[in-house]
C-alpha positions as CSV (number, residue, x, y, z in Angstrom):
1,M,26.0,38.3,62.3
2,Q,22.9,38.3,59.0
3,E,25.0,34.3,59.2
4,K,23.4,33.8,62.8
5,L,20.2,36.1,62.5
6,Q,19.5,33.8,59.4
7,K,19.6,30.6,61.5
8,M,17.3,32.1,64.4
9,F,14.5,32.5,61.6
10,K,14.9,29.7,60.6
11,A,15.0,27.8,63.2
12,K,12.3,24.6,63.3
13,P,9.9,25.3,66.2
14,F,10.4,29.6,66.1
15,V,12.0,30.6,69.2
16,P,11.8,34.4,69.9
17,F,14.6,36.3,70.4
18,T,16.5,40.2,71.8
19,I,18.3,42.5,69.4
20,V,20.9,43.8,71.6
21,M,22.1,46.9,69.7
22,S,26.0,48.6,71.0
23,D,23.9,51.5,71.6
24,G,21.9,49.6,74.3
25,T,17.8,49.1,72.7
26,H,16.5,46.1,72.6
27,I,14.4,45.2,70.3
28,T,12.4,41.5,70.2
29,V,11.2,39.5,67.0
30,K,8.0,37.6,67.9
31,H,7.6,35.7,64.6
32,P,9.6,35.7,61.1
33,E,7.5,38.0,59.7
34,N,8.2,40.5,61.8
35,A,10.9,40.8,60.0
36,L,12.5,41.0,56.7
37,L,16.5,40.9,57.1
38,M,18.6,42.3,54.3
39,K,23.0,42.2,53.4
40,H,23.8,45.5,55.8
41,W,20.2,45.9,57.8
42,I,17.3,43.9,59.7
43,Y,14.3,45.8,60.0
44,V,11.4,45.0,62.8
45,T,8.2,45.7,62.8
46,T,7.1,46.1,66.5
47,D,3.6,46.9,68.2
48,G,1.4,45.1,65.8
49,G,2.8,46.0,62.3
50,E,2.5,49.8,63.7
51,T,6.1,51.0,64.2
52,A,8.9,50.1,62.2
53,E,12.8,49.5,63.4
54,H,15.3,50.2,60.8
55,L,18.8,48.7,62.2
56,Y,22.2,48.7,61.0
57,L,24.2,45.4,61.3
58,L,27.3,46.8,62.3
59,H,25.5,47.8,65.4
60,V,24.1,44.6,66.2
61,T,26.0,43.8,69.6
62,R,24.1,40.4,70.4
63,I,21.3,38.3,70.3
64,Q,19.3,36.6,73.1
65,R,16.9,33.6,72.3
66,Q,13.7,34.1,75.3
67,Q,13.6,31.4,77.6
68,K,10.6,29.1,77.1
69,E,8.7,29.4,80.9
70,V,8.5,26.7,82.9
71,A,4.9,26.0,83.5
């Protein structure tokens, strides 16, 4: 899962994505500077930096790319 997340962070242009956890929690990464990927954890700031989520990578069940809106 770590390798997949690294690819998502390095994508040019960056596409926001949602991390889905084993308990059903959804956390959206809107910008690569809003997250820090470690060996076993990912830290994601939400609400403009007001809160932070510490997510254990073993509990990540899937990653969903956000669809681009068609105007």
